[in-house]
KEKE-662927 format. One record per atom (N, C-alpha, C): residue in three letters; atom name; x, y, z; residue number from 0. Coordinates in steps of 0.02 Angstrom, whole numbers. Atoms other than C-alpha are relative to their C-alpha. Example, Ala and Ser with C-alpha at 12.3 -4.5 7.8 and 13.67 -1.06 7.14 Angstrom:
2
ALA_N_45_-59_0_0
ALA_CA_615_-225_390_0
ALA_C_45_60_0_0
SER_N_-42_-59_-3_1
SER_CA_684_-53_357_1
SER_C_-39_55_37_1
END
This chain:
183
MET_N_41_-60_0_0
MET_CA_1_0_0_0
MET_C_43_62_0_0
PRO_N_-40_-60_3_1
PRO_CA_66_173_-41_1
PRO_C_-1_38_66_1
ASP_N_-1_-40_-62_2
ASP_CA_115_296_95_2
ASP_C_-57_50_0_2
ASP_N_58_-44_-9_3
ASP_CA_-12_423_161_3
ASP_C_0_58_-49_3
SER_N_-1_-56_47_4
SER_CA_48_565_47_4
SER_C_-26_-21_-68_4
LYS_N_24_24_65_5
LYS_CA_14_459_-107_5
LYS_C_-74_-16_2_5
VAL_N_72_13_-8_6
VAL_CA_-156_404_-41_6
VAL_C_-38_66_-5_6
SER_N_32_-65_5_7
SER_CA_-199_588_-19_7
SER_C_0_24_-72_7
LEU_N_-4_-19_70_8
LEU_CA_-140_621_-197_8
LEU_C_-54_-38_-40_8
ILE_N_51_39_35_9
ILE_CA_-253_480_-259_9
ILE_C_-69_27_15_9
ARG_N_66_-28_-18_10
ARG_CA_-402_551_-164_10
ARG_C_-12_66_-35_10
ILE_N_7_-64_34_11
ILE_CA_-368_723_-238_11
ILE_C_-14_-12_-74_11
LEU_N_13_17_70_12
LEU_CA_-358_649_-413_12
LEU_C_-71_-23_-11_12
MET_N_68_26_7_13
MET_CA_-519_556_-387_13
MET_C_-53_54_11_13
ALA_N_49_-51_-14_14
ALA_CA_-609_705_-314_14
ALA_C_-5_49_-58_14
ASN_N_-1_-51_52_15
ASN_CA_-558_818_-459_15
ASN_C_-12_-26_-70_15
SER_N_-3_21_69_16
SER_CA_-548_710_-612_16
SER_C_-40_-62_-18_16
TYR_N_26_65_14_17
TYR_CA_-633_542_-596_17
TYR_C_-71_-8_24_17
PRO_N_71_9_-19_18
PRO_CA_-807_472_-575_18
PRO_C_-11_2_76_18
THR_N_13_-8_-72_19
THR_CA_-883_515_-408_19
THR_C_-38_-60_28_19
HIS_N_36_56_-26_20
HIS_CA_-976_350_-394_20
HIS_C_44_-49_38_20
ILE_N_-45_45_-36_21
ILE_CA_-822_267_-320_21
ILE_C_36_40_55_21
PRO_N_-34_-37_-55_22
PRO_CA_-771_332_-146_22
PRO_C_73_-22_7_22
ALA_N_-72_15_-8_23
ALA_CA_-585_338_-103_23
ALA_C_13_-65_37_23
SER_N_-9_62_-37_24
SER_CA_-609_192_16_24
SER_C_-12_-62_-43_24
GLN_N_17_56_44_25
GLN_CA_-663_85_-132_25
GLN_C_48_-4_-60_25
ILE_N_-48_4_54_26
ILE_CA_-504_93_-235_26
ILE_C_52_-54_15_26
ALA_N_-57_47_-6_27
ALA_CA_-367_-34_-267_27
ALA_C_60_32_-34_27
VAL_N_-60_-29_27_28
VAL_CA_-189_17_-300_28
VAL_C_49_-56_-18_28
LYS_N_-50_47_22_29
LYS_CA_-71_-89_-404_29
LYS_C_65_39_-4_29
GLN_N_-63_-38_-5_30
GLN_CA_107_-32_-364_30
GLN_C_57_-39_-32_30
LEU_N_-60_30_29_31
LEU_CA_262_-68_-466_31
LEU_C_57_4_50_31
ASN_N_-61_-2_-41_32
ASN_CA_420_-111_-373_32
ASN_C_45_55_-31_32
SER_N_-38_-56_26_33
SER_CA_533_42_-390_33
SER_C_64_-21_-36_33
SER_N_-63_22_33_34
SER_CA_680_-65_-452_34
SER_C_-13_-41_-62_34
VAL_N_14_39_61_35
VAL_CA_595_-140_-605_35
VAL_C_35_31_-61_35
PRO_N_-32_-26_61_36
PRO_CA_676_-124_-777_36
PRO_C_-47_48_-37_36
VAL_N_39_-49_39_37
VAL_CA_619_14_-895_37
VAL_C_-51_-35_-43_37
THR_N_48_36_42_38
THR_CA_535_-117_-1007_38
THR_C_-63_-17_38_38
VAL_N_58_15_-42_39
VAL_CA_420_-166_-863_39
VAL_C_-42_65_10_39
GLU_N_35_-64_-6_40
GLU_CA_376_18_-835_40
GLU_C_-38_17_-64_40
LYS_N_33_-12_64_41
LYS_CA_335_35_-1021_41
LYS_C_-62_-43_-7_41
ASP_N_57_46_3_42
ASP_CA_222_-118_-1014_42
ASP_C_-56_22_47_42
PHE_N_48_-25_-50_43
PHE_CA_138_-48_-857_43
PHE_C_-39_60_-28_43
LEU_N_32_-58_30_44
LEU_CA_103_116_-946_44
LEU_C_-45_-19_-60_44
GLN_N_41_23_56_45
GLN_CA_40_26_-1101_45
GLN_C_-65_-32_25_45
ALA_N_61_31_-27_46
ALA_CA_-81_-77_-996_46
ALA_C_-47_54_26_46
ALA_N_41_-55_-25_47
ALA_CA_-141_84_-914_47
ALA_C_-35_36_-57_47
GLN_N_31_-34_59_48
GLN_CA_-171_164_-1085_48
GLN_C_-58_-42_-28_48
LEU_N_54_43_24_49
LEU_CA_-274_15_-1141_49
LEU_C_-58_1_47_49
ARG_N_54_-1_-49_50
ARG_CA_-374_12_-980_50
ARG_C_-37_66_-1_50
PHE_N_31_-67_2_51
PHE_CA_-406_199_-996_51
PHE_C_-53_4_-55_51
ARG_N_48_0_56_52
ARG_CA_-497_165_-1161_52
ARG_C_-63_-37_16_52
CYS_N_57_45_-16_53
CYS_CA_-616_42_-1078_53
CYS_C_-49_30_49_53
SER_N_53_-21_-46_54
SER_CA_-781_88_-1000_54
SER_C_-57_-51_-9_54
HIS_N_48_55_8_55
HIS_CA_-885_-68_-975_55
HIS_C_-14_-29_69_55
PRO_N_15_26_-67_56
PRO_CA_-977_-143_-825_56
PRO_C_37_-63_20_56
TYR_N_-34_63_-16_57
TYR_CA_-882_-308_-839_57
TYR_C_75_5_-10_57
ILE_N_-72_-13_-1_58
ILE_CA_-709_-229_-851_58
ILE_C_12_46_58_58
ASN_N_-14_-38_-60_59
ASN_CA_-637_-165_-689_59
ASN_C_19_72_-18_59
SER_N_-10_-71_16_60
SER_CA_-639_27_-689_60
SER_C_70_24_15_60
PHE_N_-65_-31_-8_61
PHE_CA_-473_112_-716_61
PHE_C_-12_72_19_61
LEU_N_11_-68_-25_62
LEU_CA_-465_274_-618_62
LEU_C_58_46_-13_62
GLY_N_-57_-43_15_63
GLY_CA_-291_337_-652_63
GLY_C_66_-33_16_63
ILE_N_-67_25_-12_64
ILE_CA_-106_317_-634_64
ILE_C_39_54_37_64
VAL_N_-44_-45_-38_65
VAL_CA_18_394_-514_65
VAL_C_70_-12_-27_65
LEU_N_-68_6_28_66
LEU_CA_184_427_-601_66
LEU_C_51_16_54_66
GLY_N_-52_-11_-50_67
GLY_CA_346_432_-507_67
GLY_C_27_-66_22_67
SER_N_-29_62_-24_68
SER_CA_436_304_-406_68
SER_C_-27_-14_70_68
PRO_N_19_47_51_69
PRO_CA_352_189_-379_69
PRO_C_-62_22_-37_69
MET_N_61_-13_39_70
MET_CA_221_198_-516_70
MET_C_-57_-39_29_70
MET_N_58_34_-26_71
MET_CA_45_153_-463_71
MET_C_-59_8_-48_71
MET_N_61_-2_39_72
MET_CA_-115_109_-557_72
MET_C_-57_-3_49_72
VAL_N_56_-5_-46_73
VAL_CA_-276_157_-470_73
VAL_C_-63_-26_-35_73
CYS_N_59_33_30_74
CYS_CA_-430_49_-503_74
CYS_C_-55_-6_53_74
GLU_N_56_15_-45_75
GLU_CA_-600_12_-430_75
GLU_C_14_-63_40_75
LEU_N_-8_60_-43_76
LEU_CA_-595_-109_-283_76
LEU_C_-57_-48_-13_76
ALA_N_50_52_8_77
ALA_CA_-685_-272_-313_77
ALA_C_-11_-31_69_77
ASN_N_13_19_-70_78
ASN_CA_-768_-309_-145_78
ASN_C_8_-73_16_78
ARG_N_-5_72_-13_79
ARG_CA_-769_-498_-163_79
ARG_C_68_-29_-20_79
GLY_N_-68_20_13_80
GLY_CA_-591_-507_-228_80
GLY_C_11_-45_-59_80
ASN_N_-25_43_53_81
ASN_CA_-503_-633_-336_81
ASN_C_-49_-56_-17_81
PHE_N_49_49_24_82
PHE_CA_-619_-743_-440_82
PHE_C_25_-72_9_82
LYS_N_-28_68_-6_83
LYS_CA_-503_-895_-442_83
LYS_C_-3_-24_72_83
ARG_N_2_19_-71_84
ARG_CA_-487_-895_-253_84
ARG_C_-71_-12_23_84
TYR_N_69_8_-19_85
TYR_CA_-674_-872_-232_85
TYR_C_-28_-68_-23_85
ILE_N_25_65_28_86
ILE_CA_-712_-1022_-344_86
ILE_C_30_-58_40_86
GLN_N_-32_54_-37_87
GLN_CA_-585_-1130_-252_87
GLN_C_-28_-8_71_87
GLU_N_23_1_-70_88
GLU_CA_-650_-1083_-78_88
GLU_C_-74_-13_6_88
ASN_N_74_5_-5_89
ASN_CA_-836_-1090_-120_89
ASN_C_-30_-45_-53_89
ALA_N_21_44_56_90
ALA_CA_-850_-1229_-251_90
ALA_C_-69_-30_13_90
GLN_N_63_34_-15_91
GLN_CA_-995_-1314_-162_91
GLN_C_-61_46_-5_91
GLY_N_57_-47_0_92
GLY_CA_-1103_-1156_-155_92
GLY_C_-13_34_-65_92
ILE_N_8_-33_66_93
ILE_CA_-1083_-1104_-337_93
ILE_C_-51_-38_-41_93
THR_N_54_32_37_94
THR_CA_-1241_-1139_-434_94
THR_C_12_7_-75_94
LEU_N_-2_-4_73_95
LEU_CA_-1267_-1167_-620_95
LEU_C_-20_71_-21_95
ARG_N_22_-68_16_96
ARG_CA_-1355_-998_-623_96
ARG_C_58_49_7_96
HIS_N_-59_-43_-9_97
HIS_CA_-1197_-913_-553_97
HIS_C_47_-9_-60_97
GLN_N_-48_15_53_98
GLN_CA_-1089_-1000_-683_98
GLN_C_-22_30_-67_98
ILE_N_25_-27_63_99
ILE_CA_-1200_-950_-829_99
ILE_C_2_77_1_99
THR_N_-3_-74_-6_100
THR_CA_-1212_-769_-766_100
THR_C_72_23_-11_100
TRP_N_-70_-19_6_101
TRP_CA_-1022_-758_-749_101
TRP_C_25_-9_-72_101
MET_N_-21_12_69_102
MET_CA_-994_-836_-921_102
MET_C_-26_54_-48_102
LYS_N_30_-52_42_103
LYS_CA_-1113_-712_-1004_103
LYS_C_37_66_10_103
GLN_N_-34_-63_-14_104
GLN_CA_-1028_-565_-918_104
GLN_C_71_2_-30_104
ILE_N_-68_3_28_105
ILE_CA_-854_-622_-970_105
ILE_C_-2_5_-76_105
VAL_N_6_-3_73_106
VAL_CA_-910_-649_-1150_106
VAL_C_-18_71_-21_106
LYS_N_17_-69_18_107
LYS_CA_-990_-475_-1153_107
LYS_C_62_47_5_107
ALA_N_-60_-41_-8_108
ALA_CA_-829_-398_-1088_108
ALA_C_50_-12_-56_108
MET_N_-47_16_55_109
MET_CA_-722_-490_-1216_109
MET_C_-27_27_-67_109
ALA_N_29_-27_61_110
ALA_CA_-843_-440_-1356_110
ALA_C_10_76_-2_110
TYR_N_-11_-71_-4_111
TYR_CA_-828_-260_-1297_111
TYR_C_73_17_-18_111
LEU_N_-70_-11_16_112
LEU_CA_-638_-271_-1304_112
LEU_C_13_-7_-75_112
GLU_N_-7_9_72_113
GLU_CA_-654_-334_-1481_113
GLU_C_-21_62_-38_113
THR_N_22_-62_33_114
THR_CA_-750_-176_-1529_114
THR_C_53_55_4_114
LEU_N_-54_-48_-8_115
LEU_CA_-598_-78_-1468_115
LEU_C_65_-25_-33_115
SER_N_-59_32_31_116
SER_CA_-478_-194_-1564_116
SER_C_53_-18_51_116
ILE_N_-45_20_-52_117
ILE_CA_-400_-249_-1400_117
ILE_C_-5_-75_9_117
VAL_N_-4_71_-14_118
VAL_CA_-342_-429_-1380_118
VAL_C_32_-7_69_118
HIS_N_-23_4_-69_119
HIS_CA_-324_-471_-1195_119
HIS_C_61_-45_8_119
ARG_N_-54_49_2_120
ARG_CA_-207_-621_-1220_120
ARG_C_14_-37_66_120
ASP_N_-13_36_-64_121
ASP_CA_-219_-680_-1038_121
ASP_C_-65_-6_39_121
LEU_N_63_9_-34_122
LEU_CA_-401_-715_-998_122
LEU_C_3_-66_40_122
ALA_N_-2_57_-45_123
ALA_CA_-399_-833_-849_123
ALA_C_-34_20_66_123
THR_N_35_-16_-63_124
THR_CA_-488_-844_-680_124
THR_C_43_44_45_124
ARG_N_-43_-41_-42_125
ARG_CA_-336_-764_-597_125
ARG_C_-3_74_-20_125
ASN_N_5_-68_25_126
ASN_CA_-370_-608_-702_126
ASN_C_-72_26_-3_126
ILE_N_70_-20_-7_127
ILE_CA_-552_-590_-653_127
ILE_C_-13_12_74_127
VAL_N_18_-14_-70_128
VAL_CA_-622_-513_-494_128
VAL_C_-76_1_6_128
LEU_N_71_-2_-16_129
LEU_CA_-792_-519_-411_129
LEU_C_-15_66_35_129
SER_N_19_-60_-36_130
SER_CA_-867_-351_-369_130
SER_C_-60_-15_45_130
SER_N_52_27_-41_131
SER_CA_-1019_-443_-301_131
SER_C_-11_-72_-23_131
LEU_N_9_70_18_132
LEU_CA_-1079_-623_-308_132
LEU_C_-26_-9_-71_132
GLY_N_30_5_67_133
GLY_CA_-1174_-589_-470_133
GLY_C_35_44_-51_133
HIS_N_-32_-48_46_134
HIS_CA_-1046_-473_-552_134
HIS_C_76_-11_-2_134
VAL_N_-73_9_9_135
VAL_CA_-874_-516_-622_135
VAL_C_27_56_-43_135
GLN_N_-34_-50_41_136
GLN_CA_-748_-399_-700_136
GLN_C_69_-25_-21_136
ILE_N_-65_19_25_137
ILE_CA_-595_-428_-807_137
ILE_C_51_54_22_137
ILE_N_-56_-44_-20_138
ILE_CA_-430_-355_-744_138
ILE_C_63_-22_-36_138
HIS_N_-67_19_21_139
HIS_CA_-245_-366_-783_139
HIS_C_9_1_-75_139
PHE_N_-10_-10_72_140
PHE_CA_-206_-298_-955_140
PHE_C_73_2_-20_140
SER_N_-72_-6_15_141
SER_CA_-17_-321_-951_141
SER_C_20_-35_-64_141
LEU_N_-15_33_64_142
LEU_CA_-18_-439_-1101_142
LEU_C_-45_23_-58_142
ALA_N_48_-22_51_143
ALA_CA_-157_-349_-1195_143
ALA_C_36_41_-53_143
CYS_N_-27_-39_55_144
CYS_CA_-122_-270_-1363_144
CYS_C_-57_24_-45_144
THR_N_48_-28_46_145
THR_CA_-212_-169_-1494_145
THR_C_17_-22_-70_145
LEU_N_-11_21_69_146
LEU_CA_-236_-234_-1669_146
LEU_C_8_61_-46_146
GLU_N_-7_-52_52_147
GLU_CA_-182_-131_-1818_147
GLU_C_-66_4_-37_147
PRO_N_62_-6_39_148
PRO_CA_-326_-60_-1922_148
PRO_C_-4_-51_-56_148
LYS_N_15_48_53_149
LYS_CA_-404_-185_-2042_149
LYS_C_37_-67_6_149
THR_N_-29_66_-11_150
THR_CA_-320_-336_-1964_150
THR_C_-43_-37_50_150
ASP_N_40_39_-47_151
ASP_CA_-402_-478_-1869_151
ASP_C_43_-40_49_151
HIS_N_-44_36_-45_152
HIS_CA_-249_-539_-1775_152
HIS_C_62_41_16_152
TYR_N_-63_-32_-21_153
TYR_CA_-89_-487_-1688_153
TYR_C_54_-54_-2_153
ILE_N_-57_46_1_154
ILE_CA_79_-571_-1720_154
ILE_C_52_28_49_154
ALA_N_-52_-20_-49_155
ALA_CA_197_-562_-1571_155
ALA_C_68_1_-33_155
LYS_N_-65_-7_32_156
LYS_CA_366_-501_-1624_156
LYS_C_54_-42_35_156
LYS_N_-47_43_-38_157
LYS_CA_453_-602_-1489_157
LYS_C_-40_-37_53_157
HIS_N_33_38_-53_158
HIS_CA_406_-733_-1361_158
HIS_C_14_36_66_158
GLY_N_-8_-32_-64_159
GLY_CA_380_-663_-1188_159
GLY_C_-27_-46_54_159
LYS_N_29_39_-54_160
LYS_CA_302_-720_-1026_160
LYS_C_-74_-12_-18_160
TRP_N_68_18_21_161
TRP_CA_149_-805_-1098_161
TRP_C_-27_-55_44_161
PRO_N_30_54_-39_162
PRO_CA_25_-914_-1004_162
PRO_C_-5_-64_-41_162
ILE_N_-7_58_44_163
ILE_CA_81_-1072_-1093_163
ILE_C_-56_-51_8_163
LYS_N_51_51_-12_164
LYS_CA_-47_-1189_-1012_164
LYS_C_-67_16_-34_164
TRP_N_66_-19_25_165
TRP_CA_-193_-1089_-1083_165
TRP_C_1_23_-73_165
LEU_N_-4_-26_68_166
LEU_CA_-131_-1039_-1254_166
LEU_C_-22_-51_-52_166
ALA_N_17_41_57_167
ALA_CA_-203_-1106_-1415_167
ALA_C_64_-14_-40_167
LEU_N_-59_19_40_168
LEU_CA_-82_-1192_-1535_168
LEU_C_23_57_-45_168
GLU_N_-19_-54_45_169
GLU_CA_-87_-1046_-1657_169
GLU_C_40_55_36_169
CYS_N_-36_-49_-40_170
CYS_CA_-26_-933_-1517_170
CYS_C_70_-25_16_170
LEU_N_-64_30_-17_171
LEU_CA_112_-1050_-1462_171
LEU_C_48_-7_-59_171
LEU_N_-43_15_57_172
LEU_CA_176_-1099_-1632_172
LEU_C_15_60_-45_172
LEU_N_-7_-55_48_173
LEU_CA_148_-941_-1733_173
LEU_C_4_69_34_173
GLY_N_3_-65_-34_174
GLY_CA_135_-805_-1599_174
GLY_C_-58_41_-24_174
ARG_N_59_-33_31_175
ARG_CA_-34_-764_-1679_175
ARG_C_-58_1_50_175
PHE_N_56_-9_-48_176
PHE_CA_-170_-693_-1566_176
PHE_C_-57_35_-35_176
SER_N_58_-30_31_177
SER_CA_-346_-651_-1619_177
SER_C_-60_-3_47_177
PHE_N_62_3_-38_178
PHE_CA_-525_-634_-1559_178
PHE_C_-33_-68_-5_178
LYS_N_31_66_13_179
LYS_CA_-564_-809_-1622_179
LYS_C_15_-49_55_179
VAL_N_-21_47_-53_180
VAL_CA_-473_-895_-1479_180
VAL_C_10_39_64_180
TRP_N_-10_-29_-66_181
TRP_CA_-490_-845_-1297_181
TRP_C_30_-55_43_181
SER_N_-33_51_-41_182
SER_CA_-378_-932_-1173_182
SER_C_-47_-27_53_182
END
């Protein structure tokens, strides 16, 4: 968690520039380690830029970024937390109705990203949060990318830290990512 001066800065930013429907007590802060390489900082800023373009009920709200050392991304707090952990801890209480609701919401969020030409590239339960029992949101855009105009896929220029277990063969073998295959 950032120090008090940065929390005050975040509250000021929210009070002056961001939606008022989210009180300061309902924010989450993702903080970069101050000793990360410049490439990681660039990726962090790119993820922030992509999230800034998104405004959808099933994509976690991006509220802003605090530049400096360390860099911080400010987002809406999801009250129920990590989706993967919730599923693991509450498997017996999850109904078919919950599962269908969550699937529909995730598909709507991914379809919305497609309208923005954004390929998430890391859709997995660890990158989804629960804002309430009936409401999931996609987070974590560090592997996301924007497609060039008039293209339906993205070709990775180099292999990076990819979620190997969840990737389709076309992604693994060709470095080709599209809207046709979600991990």
